[in-house]
Gaussian input, Z-matrix of N, CA and C with variables (Angstrom, degrees):
# hf/3-21g

backbone

0 1
 N
 C     1     B1
 C     2     B2     1     A1
 N     3     B3     2     A2     1     D1
 C     4     B4     3     A3     2     D2
 C     5     B5     4     A4     3     D3
 N     6     B6     5     A5     4     D4
 C     7     B7     6     A6     5     D5
 C     8     B8     7     A7     6     D6
 N     9     B9     8     A8     7     D7
 C    10    B10     9     A9     8     D8
 C    11    B11    10    A10     9     D9
 N    12    B12    11    A11    10    D10
 C    13    B13    12    A12    11    D11
 C    14    B14    13    A13    12    D12
 N    15    B15    14    A14    13    D13
 C    16    B16    15    A15    14    D14
 C    17    B17    16    A16    15    D15
 N    18    B18    17    A17    16    D16
 C    19    B19    18    A18    17    D17
 C    20    B20    19    A19    18    D18
 N    21    B21    20    A20    19    D19
 C    22    B22    21    A21    20    D20
 C    23    B23    22    A22    21    D21
 N    24    B24    23    A23    22    D22
 C    25    B25    24    A24    23    D23
 C    26    B26    25    A25    24    D24
 N    27    B27    26    A26    25    D25
 C    28    B28    27    A27    26    D26
 C    29    B29    28    A28    27    D27
 N    30    B30    29    A29    28    D28
 C    31    B31    30    A30    29    D29
 C    32    B32    31    A31    30    D30
 N    33    B33    32    A32    31    D31
 C    34    B34    33    A33    32    D32
 C    35    B35    34    A34    33    D33
 N    36    B36    35    A35    34    D34
 C    37    B37    36    A36    35    D35
 C    38    B38    37    A37    36    D36
 N    39    B39    38    A38    37    D37
 C    40    B40    39    A39    38    D38
 C    41    B41    40    A40    39    D39
 N    42    B42    41    A41    40    D40
 C    43    B43    42    A42    41    D41
 C    44    B44    43    A43    42    D42
 N    45    B45    44    A44    43    D43
 C    46    B46    45    A45    44    D44
 C    47    B47    46    A46    45    D45
 N    48    B48    47    A47    46    D46
 C    49    B49    48    A48    47    D47
 C    50    B50    49    A49    48    D48
 N    51    B51    50    A50    49    D49
 C    52    B52    51    A51    50    D50
 C    53    B53    52    A52    51    D51
 N    54    B54    53    A53    52    D52
 C    55    B55    54    A54    53    D53
 C    56    B56    55    A55    54    D54
 N    57    B57    56    A56    55    D55
 C    58    B58    57    A57    56    D56
 C    59    B59    58    A58    57    D57
 N    60    B60    59    A59    58    D58
 C    61    B61    60    A60    59    D59
 C    62    B62    61    A61    60    D60
 N    63    B63    62    A62    61    D61
 C    64    B64    63    A63    62    D62
 C    65    B65    64    A64    63    D63
 N    66    B66    65    A65    64    D64
 C    67    B67    66    A66    65    D65
 C    68    B68    67    A67    66    D66
 N    69    B69    68    A68    67    D67
 C    70    B70    69    A69    68    D68
 C    71    B71    70    A70    69    D69
 N    72    B72    71    A71    70    D70
 C    73    B73    72    A72    71    D71
 C    74    B74    73    A73    72    D72
 N    75    B75    74    A74    73    D73
 C    76    B76    75    A75    74    D74
 C    77    B77    76    A76    75    D75
 N    78    B78    77    A77    76    D76
 C    79    B79    78    A78    77    D77
 C    80    B80    79    A79    78    D78
 N    81    B81    80    A80    79    D79
 C    82    B82    81    A81    80    D80
 C    83    B83    82    A82    81    D81
 N    84    B84    83    A83    82    D82
 C    85    B85    84    A84    83    D83
 C    86    B86    85    A85    84    D84
 N    87    B87    86    A86    85    D85
 C    88    B88    87    A87    86    D86
 C    89    B89    88    A88    87    D87
 N    90    B90    89    A89    88    D88
 C    91    B91    90    A90    89    D89
 C    92    B92    91    A91    90    D90
 N    93    B93    92    A92    91    D91
 C    94    B94    93    A93    92    D92
 C    95    B95    94    A94    93    D93
 N    96    B96    95    A95    94    D94
 C    97    B97    96    A96    95    D95
 C    98    B98    97    A97    96    D96
 N    99    B99    98    A98    97    D97
 C   100   B100    99    A99    98    D98
 C   101   B101   100   A100    99    D99
 N   102   B102   101   A101   100   D100
 C   103   B103   102   A102   101   D101
 C   104   B104   103   A103   102   D102
 N   105   B105   104   A104   103   D103
 C   106   B106   105   A105   104   D104
 C   107   B107   106   A106   105   D105
 N   108   B108   107   A107   106   D106
 C   109   B109   108   A108   107   D107
 C   110   B110   109   A109   108   D108
 N   111   B111   110   A110   109   D109
 C   112   B112   111   A111   110   D110
 C   113   B113   112   A112   111   D111
 N   114   B114   113   A113   112   D112
 C   115   B115   114   A114   113   D113
 C   116   B116   115   A115   114   D114
 N   117   B117   116   A116   115   D115
 C   118   B118   117   A117   116   D116
 C   119   B119   118   A118   117   D117
 N   120   B120   119   A119   118   D118
 C   121   B121   120   A120   119   D119
 C   122   B122   121   A121   120   D120
 N   123   B123   122   A122   121   D121
 C   124   B124   123   A123   122   D122
 C   125   B125   124   A124   123   D123
 N   126   B126   125   A125   124   D124
 C   127   B127   126   A126   125   D125
 C   128   B128   127   A127   126   D126
 N   129   B129   128   A128   127   D127
 C   130   B130   129   A129   128   D128
 C   131   B131   130   A130   129   D129
 N   132   B132   131   A131   130   D130
 C   133   B133   132   A132   131   D131
 C   134   B134   133   A133   132   D132
 N   135   B135   134   A134   133   D133
 C   136   B136   135   A135   134   D134
 C   137   B137   136   A136   135   D135
 N   138   B138   137   A137   136   D136
 C   139   B139   138   A138   137   D137
 C   140   B140   139   A139   138   D138
 N   141   B141   140   A140   139   D139
 C   142   B142   141   A141   140   D140
 C   143   B143   142   A142   141   D141
 N   144   B144   143   A143   142   D142
 C   145   B145   144   A144   143   D143
 C   146   B146   145   A145   144   D144
 N   147   B147   146   A146   145   D145
 C   148   B148   147   A147   146   D146
 C   149   B149   148   A148   147   D147
 N   150   B150   149   A149   148   D148
 C   151   B151   150   A150   149   D149
 C   152   B152   151   A151   150   D150
 N   153   B153   152   A152   151   D151
 C   154   B154   153   A153   152   D152
 C   155   B155   154   A154   153   D153
 N   156   B156   155   A155   154   D154
 C   157   B157   156   A156   155   D155
 C   158   B158   157   A157   156   D156
 N   159   B159   158   A158   157   D157
 C   160   B160   159   A159   158   D158
 C   161   B161   160   A160   159   D159
 N   162   B162   161   A161   160   D160
 C   163   B163   162   A162   161   D161
 C   164   B164   163   A163   162   D162
 N   165   B165   164   A164   163   D163
 C   166   B166   165   A165   164   D164
 C   167   B167   166   A166   165   D165
 N   168   B168   167   A167   166   D166
 C   169   B169   168   A168   167   D167
 C   170   B170   169   A169   168   D168
 N   171   B171   170   A170   169   D169
 C   172   B172   171   A171   170   D170
 C   173   B173   172   A172   171   D171
 N   174   B174   173   A173   172   D172
 C   175   B175   174   A174   173   D173
 C   176   B176   175   A175   174   D174
 N   177   B177   176   A176   175   D175
 C   178   B178   177   A177   176   D176
 C   179   B179   178   A178   177   D177
 N   180   B180   179   A179   178   D178
 C   181   B181   180   A180   179   D179
 C   182   B182   181   A181   180   D180
 N   183   B183   182   A182   181   D181
 C   184   B184   183   A183   182   D182
 C   185   B185   184   A184   183   D183
 N   186   B186   185   A185   184   D184
 C   187   B187   186   A186   185   D185
 C   188   B188   187   A187   186   D186
 N   189   B189   188   A188   187   D187
 C   190   B190   189   A189   188   D188
 C   191   B191   190   A190   189   D189
 N   192   B192   191   A191   190   D190
 C   193   B193   192   A192   191   D191
 C   194   B194   193   A193   192   D192
 N   195   B195   194   A194   193   D193
 C   196   B196   195   A195   194   D194
 C   197   B197   196   A196   195   D195
 N   198   B198   197   A197   196   D196
 C   199   B199   198   A198   197   D197
 C   200   B200   199   A199   198   D198
 N   201   B201   200   A200   199   D199
 C   202   B202   201   A201   200   D200
 C   203   B203   202   A202   201   D201
 N   204   B204   203   A203   202   D202
 C   205   B205   204   A204   203   D203
 C   206   B206   205   A205   204   D204
 N   207   B207   206   A206   205   D205
 C   208   B208   207   A207   206   D206
 C   209   B209   208   A208   207   D207
 N   210   B210   209   A209   208   D208
 C   211   B211   210   A210   209   D209
 C   212   B212   211   A211   210   D210
 N   213   B213   212   A212   211   D211
 C   214   B214   213   A213   212   D212
 C   215   B215   214   A214   213   D213
 N   216   B216   215   A215   214   D214
 C   217   B217   216   A216   215   D215
 C   218   B218   217   A217   216   D216
 N   219   B219   218   A218   217   D217
 C   220   B220   219   A219   218   D218
 C   221   B221   220   A220   219   D219
 N   222   B222   221   A221   220   D220
 C   223   B223   222   A222   221   D221
 C   224   B224   223   A223   222   D222
 N   225   B225   224   A224   223   D223
 C   226   B226   225   A225   224   D224
 C   227   B227   226   A226   225   D225
 N   228   B228   227   A227   226   D226
 C   229   B229   228   A228   227   D227
 C   230   B230   229   A229   228   D228
 N   231   B231   230   A230   229   D229
 C   232   B232   231   A231   230   D230
 C   233   B233   232   A232   231   D231
 N   234   B234   233   A233   232   D232
 C   235   B235   234   A234   233   D233
 C   236   B236   235   A235   234   D234
 N   237   B237   236   A236   235   D235
 C   238   B238   237   A237   236   D236
 C   239   B239   238   A238   237   D237
 N   240   B240   239   A239   238   D238
 C   241   B241   240   A240   239   D239
 C   242   B242   241   A241   240   D240
 N   243   B243   242   A242   241   D241
 C   244   B244   243   A243   242   D242
 C   245   B245   244   A244   243   D243
 N   246   B246   245   A245   244   D244
 C   247   B247   246   A246   245   D245
 C   248   B248   247   A247   246   D246
 N   249   B249   248   A248   247   D247
 C   250   B250   249   A249   248   D248
 C   251   B251   250   A250   249   D249
 N   252   B252   251   A251   250   D250
 C   253   B253   252   A252   251   D251
 C   254   B254   253   A253   252   D252
 N   255   B255   254   A254   253   D253
 C   256   B256   255   A255   254   D254
 C   257   B257   256   A256   255   D255
 N   258   B258   257   A257   256   D256
 C   259   B259   258   A258   257   D257
 C   260   B260   259   A259   258   D258
 N   261   B261   260   A260   259   D259
 C   262   B262   261   A261   260   D260
 C   263   B263   262   A262   261   D261
 N   264   B264   263   A263   262   D262
 C   265   B265   264   A264   263   D263
 C   266   B266   265   A265   264   D264
 N   267   B267   266   A266   265   D265
 C   268   B268   267   A267   266   D266
 C   269   B269   268   A268   267   D267
 N   270   B270   269   A269   268   D268
 C   271   B271   270   A270   269   D269
 C   272   B272   271   A271   270   D270
 N   273   B273   272   A272   271   D271
 C   274   B274   273   A273   272   D272
 C   275   B275   274   A274   273   D273

   B1=1.4368
   B2=1.5235
   B3=1.3182
   B4=1.4613
   B5=1.5274
   B6=1.3220
   B7=1.4587
   B8=1.5227
   B9=1.3132
   B10=1.4694
   B11=1.5203
   B12=1.3362
   B13=1.4624
   B14=1.5276
   B15=1.3170
   B16=1.4528
   B17=1.5291
   B18=1.3277
   B19=1.4687
   B20=1.5273
   B21=1.3139
   B22=1.4643
   B23=1.5150
   B24=1.3198
   B25=1.4610
   B26=1.5253
   B27=1.3203
   B28=1.4571
   B29=1.5265
   B30=1.3227
   B31=1.4635
   B32=1.5269
   B33=1.3294
   B34=1.4643
   B35=1.5250
   B36=1.3148
   B37=1.4625
   B38=1.5281
   B39=1.3123
   B40=1.4621
   B41=1.5243
   B42=1.3406
   B43=1.4701
   B44=1.5301
   B45=1.2993
   B46=1.4583
   B47=1.5181
   B48=1.3067
   B49=1.4698
   B50=1.5161
   B51=1.3093
   B52=1.4639
   B53=1.5197
   B54=1.3252
   B55=1.4678
   B56=1.5250
   B57=1.3337
   B58=1.4640
   B59=1.5226
   B60=1.3380
   B61=1.4707
   B62=1.5296
   B63=1.3189
   B64=1.4632
   B65=1.5190
   B66=1.3156
   B67=1.4667
   B68=1.5244
   B69=1.3168
   B70=1.4610
   B71=1.5285
   B72=1.3180
   B73=1.4587
   B74=1.5238
   B75=1.3145
   B76=1.4602
   B77=1.5242
   B78=1.3288
   B79=1.4670
   B80=1.5291
   B81=1.3258
   B82=1.4644
   B83=1.5266
   B84=1.3336
   B85=1.4629
   B86=1.5281
   B87=1.3308
   B88=1.4626
   B89=1.5307
   B90=1.3227
   B91=1.4755
   B92=1.5220
   B93=1.3192
   B94=1.4622
   B95=1.5175
   B96=1.3229
   B97=1.4621
   B98=1.5255
   B99=1.3257
   B100=1.4626
   B101=1.5297
   B102=1.3188
   B103=1.4722
   B104=1.5217
   B105=1.3283
   B106=1.4637
   B107=1.5280
   B108=1.3231
   B109=1.4634
   B110=1.5265
   B111=1.3239
   B112=1.4641
   B113=1.5254
   B114=1.3192
   B115=1.4654
   B116=1.5217
   B117=1.3291
   B118=1.4621
   B119=1.5225
   B120=1.3218
   B121=1.4668
   B122=1.5269
   B123=1.3209
   B124=1.4629
   B125=1.5124
   B126=1.3201
   B127=1.4709
   B128=1.5255
   B129=1.3262
   B130=1.4612
   B131=1.5242
   B132=1.3094
   B133=1.4643
   B134=1.5193
   B135=1.3074
   B136=1.4643
   B137=1.5282
   B138=1.3279
   B139=1.4606
   B140=1.5291
   B141=1.3236
   B142=1.4678
   B143=1.5266
   B144=1.3115
   B145=1.4618
   B146=1.5295
   B147=1.3283
   B148=1.4664
   B149=1.5297
   B150=1.3113
   B151=1.4651
   B152=1.5210
   B153=1.3033
   B154=1.4595
   B155=1.5180
   B156=1.3212
   B157=1.4676
   B158=1.5254
   B159=1.3245
   B160=1.4647
   B161=1.5266
   B162=1.3171
   B163=1.4622
   B164=1.5184
   B165=1.3250
   B166=1.4594
   B167=1.5178
   B168=1.3275
   B169=1.4650
   B170=1.5231
   B171=1.3186
   B172=1.4630
   B173=1.5314
   B174=1.3206
   B175=1.4632
   B176=1.5229
   B177=1.3143
   B178=1.4607
   B179=1.5257
   B180=1.3195
   B181=1.4666
   B182=1.5215
   B183=1.3251
   B184=1.4618
   B185=1.5297
   B186=1.3071
   B187=1.4619
   B188=1.5239
   B189=1.3136
   B190=1.4637
   B191=1.5169
   B192=1.3034
   B193=1.4573
   B194=1.5047
   B195=1.3079
   B196=1.4568
   B197=1.5092
   B198=1.3141
   B199=1.4598
   B200=1.5204
   B201=1.3191
   B202=1.4652
   B203=1.5250
   B204=1.3397
   B205=1.4658
   B206=1.5293
   B207=1.3288
   B208=1.4622
   B209=1.5168
   B210=1.3049
   B211=1.4607
   B212=1.5201
   B213=1.3391
   B214=1.4561
   B215=1.5248
   B216=1.3486
   B217=1.4565
   B218=1.5274
   B219=1.3239
   B220=1.4612
   B221=1.5203
   B222=1.3397
   B223=1.4691
   B224=1.5275
   B225=1.3204
   B226=1.4518
   B227=1.5125
   B228=1.3034
   B229=1.4643
   B230=1.5218
   B231=1.3032
   B232=1.4621
   B233=1.5156
   B234=1.3432
   B235=1.4616
   B236=1.5167
   B237=1.3352
   B238=1.4604
   B239=1.5288
   B240=1.3262
   B241=1.4556
   B242=1.5259
   B243=1.3249
   B244=1.4587
   B245=1.5182
   B246=1.3499
   B247=1.4563
   B248=1.5200
   B249=1.2856
   B250=1.4670
   B251=1.5201
   B252=1.3231
   B253=1.4465
   B254=1.5189
   B255=1.3196
   B256=1.4597
   B257=1.5132
   B258=1.3144
   B259=1.4465
   B260=1.5113
   B261=1.3111
   B262=1.4554
   B263=1.5207
   B264=1.3121
   B265=1.4533
   B266=1.5103
   B267=1.3128
   B268=1.4664
   B269=1.5286
   B270=1.3069
   B271=1.4696
   B272=1.5133
   B273=1.3286
   B274=1.4623
   B275=1.5001
   A1=110.22
   A2=117.27
   A3=120.33
   A4=111.14
   A5=117.00
   A6=120.34
   A7=110.61
   A8=117.13
   A9=120.99
   A10=110.15
   A11=117.28
   A12=120.26
   A13=109.99
   A14=116.60
   A15=121.33
   A16=111.76
   A17=116.45
   A18=119.82
   A19=112.04
   A20=116.72
   A21=120.10
   A22=110.79
   A23=116.28
   A24=119.63
   A25=112.30
   A26=117.20
   A27=120.27
   A28=113.59
   A29=117.37
   A30=119.33
   A31=115.22
   A32=118.98
   A33=118.90
   A34=113.54
   A35=118.32
   A36=119.58
   A37=112.75
   A38=117.80
   A39=120.64
   A40=110.51
   A41=116.93
   A42=119.47
   A43=111.01
   A44=116.76
   A45=121.65
   A46=112.62
   A47=117.09
   A48=120.87
   A49=110.03
   A50=117.18
   A51=120.83
   A52=112.44
   A53=116.76
   A54=120.98
   A55=112.61
   A56=117.27
   A57=121.34
   A58=108.45
   A59=118.32
   A60=119.43
   A61=110.59
   A62=116.37
   A63=121.57
   A64=111.91
   A65=118.43
   A66=119.87
   A67=111.51
   A68=117.81
   A69=120.62
   A70=110.08
   A71=116.72
   A72=120.97
   A73=110.76
   A74=116.71
   A75=121.33
   A76=110.90
   A77=117.17
   A78=120.94
   A79=110.19
   A80=116.80
   A81=120.04
   A82=111.12
   A83=116.31
   A84=119.77
   A85=111.36
   A86=116.97
   A87=120.58
   A88=110.67
   A89=116.61
   A90=119.51
   A91=110.58
   A92=116.93
   A93=120.57
   A94=112.38
   A95=116.97
   A96=120.95
   A97=110.50
   A98=117.51
   A99=120.69
   A100=111.98
   A101=117.34
   A102=119.72
   A103=110.37
   A104=117.36
   A105=119.60
   A106=111.44
   A107=117.59
   A108=120.64
   A109=110.77
   A110=116.81
   A111=119.71
   A112=111.29
   A113=116.22
   A114=119.86
   A115=111.70
   A116=116.15
   A117=119.87
   A118=112.68
   A119=117.70
   A120=120.48
   A121=112.09
   A122=116.92
   A123=120.49
   A124=114.38
   A125=117.47
   A126=120.67
   A127=113.12
   A128=117.15
   A129=120.24
   A130=110.11
   A131=115.52
   A132=122.82
   A133=107.46
   A134=116.72
   A135=120.20
   A136=110.30
   A137=116.41
   A138=120.31
   A139=111.17
   A140=117.14
   A141=118.79
   A142=110.89
   A143=117.62
   A144=120.42
   A145=110.75
   A146=116.64
   A147=120.21
   A148=110.97
   A149=116.38
   A150=119.82
   A151=111.92
   A152=116.83
   A153=120.89
   A154=111.31
   A155=117.45
   A156=120.99
   A157=109.80
   A158=116.93
   A159=120.48
   A160=111.33
   A161=116.41
   A162=119.73
   A163=111.31
   A164=116.73
   A165=120.71
   A166=111.61
   A167=116.44
   A168=120.06
   A169=110.88
   A170=117.10
   A171=120.73
   A172=111.05
   A173=116.99
   A174=120.85
   A175=109.85
   A176=116.94
   A177=120.88
   A178=111.37
   A179=116.98
   A180=119.64
   A181=111.16
   A182=116.88
   A183=120.20
   A184=110.66
   A185=116.92
   A186=120.41
   A187=112.41
   A188=117.84
   A189=120.81
   A190=114.39
   A191=117.75
   A192=119.64
   A193=111.70
   A194=117.77
   A195=122.86
   A196=113.94
   A197=117.08
   A198=119.75
   A199=110.57
   A200=116.95
   A201=120.54
   A202=110.89
   A203=116.57
   A204=119.96
   A205=111.07
   A206=117.22
   A207=119.98
   A208=111.23
   A209=117.01
   A210=120.45
   A211=110.83
   A212=116.69
   A213=120.95
   A214=111.70
   A215=117.01
   A216=121.27
   A217=112.52
   A218=117.03
   A219=120.63
   A220=111.43
   A221=115.81
   A222=118.75
   A223=109.95
   A224=115.36
   A225=120.31
   A226=113.86
   A227=117.83
   A228=119.48
   A229=108.89
   A230=115.99
   A231=120.00
   A232=111.29
   A233=116.85
   A234=120.77
   A235=112.76
   A236=118.35
   A237=120.89
   A238=110.17
   A239=116.40
   A240=120.35
   A241=111.36
   A242=116.64
   A243=122.58
   A244=107.88
   A245=118.14
   A246=120.96
   A247=115.20
   A248=118.71
   A249=120.39
   A250=108.99
   A251=114.57
   A252=119.03
   A253=109.28
   A254=114.65
   A255=118.27
   A256=109.10
   A257=113.94
   A258=119.07
   A259=108.84
   A260=114.84
   A261=118.64
   A262=108.61
   A263=116.09
   A264=120.69
   A265=108.12
   A266=117.24
   A267=118.80
   A268=110.32
   A269=113.81
   A270=118.68
   A271=110.26
   A272=115.44
   A273=119.30
   A274=111.81
   D1=-39.27
   D2=-179.27
   D3=-62.72
   D4=-37.29
   D5=178.97
   D6=-64.41
   D7=-39.49
   D8=-179.96
   D9=-67.02
   D10=-42.71
   D11=178.30
   D12=-61.28
   D13=-47.37
   D14=-178.36
   D15=-62.93
   D16=-47.92
   D17=179.50
   D18=-63.55
   D19=-39.37
   D20=179.48
   D21=-64.02
   D22=-47.21
   D23=-178.08
   D24=-66.21
   D25=-35.82
   D26=-177.91
   D27=-77.26
   D28=-25.75
   D29=-172.93
   D30=-113.23
   D31=-7.96
   D32=-174.29
   D33=-69.33
   D34=-17.09
   D35=-179.87
   D36=-99.50
   D37=7.12
   D38=177.81
   D39=-70.85
   D40=148.28
   D41=178.53
   D42=-57.93
   D43=138.16
   D44=-179.42
   D45=90.87
   D46=-30.85
   D47=179.65
   D48=-90.99
   D49=-21.27
   D50=179.68
   D51=-58.60
   D52=-30.04
   D53=-177.83
   D54=-76.16
   D55=-18.98
   D56=-179.59
   D57=-83.86
   D58=131.69
   D59=176.00
   D60=-56.77
   D61=139.08
   D62=-173.58
   D63=-59.44
   D64=-40.60
   D65=-178.02
   D66=-68.19
   D67=-36.45
   D68=176.05
   D69=-67.15
   D70=-43.24
   D71=178.60
   D72=-62.82
   D73=-39.62
   D74=177.96
   D75=-63.90
   D76=-38.81
   D77=178.60
   D78=-65.37
   D79=-42.01
   D80=177.90
   D81=-62.72
   D82=-42.33
   D83=177.05
   D84=-63.83
   D85=-41.33
   D86=179.72
   D87=-62.21
   D88=-43.39
   D89=177.40
   D90=-62.21
   D91=-42.19
   D92=178.87
   D93=-62.89
   D94=-44.20
   D95=179.20
   D96=-63.49
   D97=-43.01
   D98=-179.19
   D99=-67.48
   D100=-39.65
   D101=177.96
   D102=-66.59
   D103=-42.50
   D104=177.67
   D105=-63.38
   D106=-39.47
   D107=178.76
   D108=-63.57
   D109=-42.04
   D110=178.22
   D111=-67.03
   D112=-37.47
   D113=179.51
   D114=-66.67
   D115=-44.94
   D116=-179.82
   D117=-65.54
   D118=-30.65
   D119=179.44
   D120=-88.60
   D121=-4.43
   D122=178.01
   D123=79.16
   D124=19.02
   D125=-178.78
   D126=-109.36
   D127=10.23
   D128=-178.54
   D129=-74.50
   D130=124.06
   D131=176.03
   D132=-140.64
   D133=175.79
   D134=179.08
   D135=-62.77
   D136=-38.67
   D137=-179.81
   D138=-67.14
   D139=-44.10
   D140=-178.98
   D141=-69.82
   D142=-32.87
   D143=176.95
   D144=-66.31
   D145=-37.97
   D146=177.85
   D147=-67.32
   D148=-38.69
   D149=178.59
   D150=-71.67
   D151=-21.37
   D152=178.88
   D153=-60.98
   D154=-31.88
   D155=178.73
   D156=-60.67
   D157=-45.40
   D158=179.38
   D159=-73.09
   D160=-44.05
   D161=179.40
   D162=-63.78
   D163=-36.42
   D164=177.38
   D165=-62.68
   D166=-36.69
   D167=177.07
   D168=-64.79
   D169=-41.23
   D170=179.02
   D171=-65.93
   D172=-43.41
   D173=179.15
   D174=-64.22
   D175=-43.21
   D176=-179.44
   D177=-64.36
   D178=-42.74
   D179=178.24
   D180=-63.64
   D181=-41.28
   D182=179.14
   D183=-67.34
   D184=-36.47
   D185=-177.56
   D186=-74.22
   D187=-27.12
   D188=-173.83
   D189=-117.72
   D190=26.81
   D191=178.15
   D192=71.13
   D193=65.66
   D194=-176.72
   D195=-60.69
   D196=-34.74
   D197=-179.62
   D198=-63.64
   D199=-43.82
   D200=179.15
   D201=-63.93
   D202=-38.55
   D203=179.50
   D204=-66.80
   D205=-44.25
   D206=179.35
   D207=-66.92
   D208=-39.96
   D209=178.84
   D210=-62.77
   D211=-36.10
   D212=179.91
   D213=-69.51
   D214=-32.40
   D215=-174.44
   D216=-88.14
   D217=-36.10
   D218=-175.34
   D219=-67.23
   D220=138.32
   D221=177.85
   D222=-71.35
   D223=153.24
   D224=178.16
   D225=92.75
   D226=-8.24
   D227=177.26
   D228=-96.90
   D229=153.21
   D230=179.99
   D231=-64.06
   D232=-31.78
   D233=-178.51
   D234=-72.41
   D235=-17.95
   D236=179.63
   D237=-66.38
   D238=-29.78
   D239=179.43
   D240=-78.98
   D241=-26.71
   D242=-179.37
   D243=-120.70
   D244=89.24
   D245=-170.88
   D246=-65.89
   D247=-25.38
   D248=-179.79
   D249=-96.90
   D250=140.39
   D251=176.65
   D252=-68.15
   D253=139.39
   D254=179.31
   D255=-75.01
   D256=135.40
   D257=177.92
   D258=-87.80
   D259=138.99
   D260=177.68
   D261=-77.48
   D262=135.05
   D263=178.03
   D264=-105.94
   D265=135.67
   D266=179.03
   D267=-68.68
   D268=145.69
   D269=177.89
   D270=-70.27
   D271=138.21
   D272=-177.51
   D273=-84.76

């Protein structure tokens, strides 16, 4: 998870990647990290690659505040009406 957080933060502002939503980009990075880890350990198979899609989603949600993302998407929450997190403004 730490590798995904680090890679996401370091690369999300690169040209061409800025247009990709951060959570989607994080999921792609998580899948890549998990597939590479399985390949390097010699455990990569068709089954483990298929499970990487689900595991990558879990890693990405954990790395990027999954609770906040789910709360924002689920109906009935106050955040569903306001999709962007409010930024705190310093007192003048």
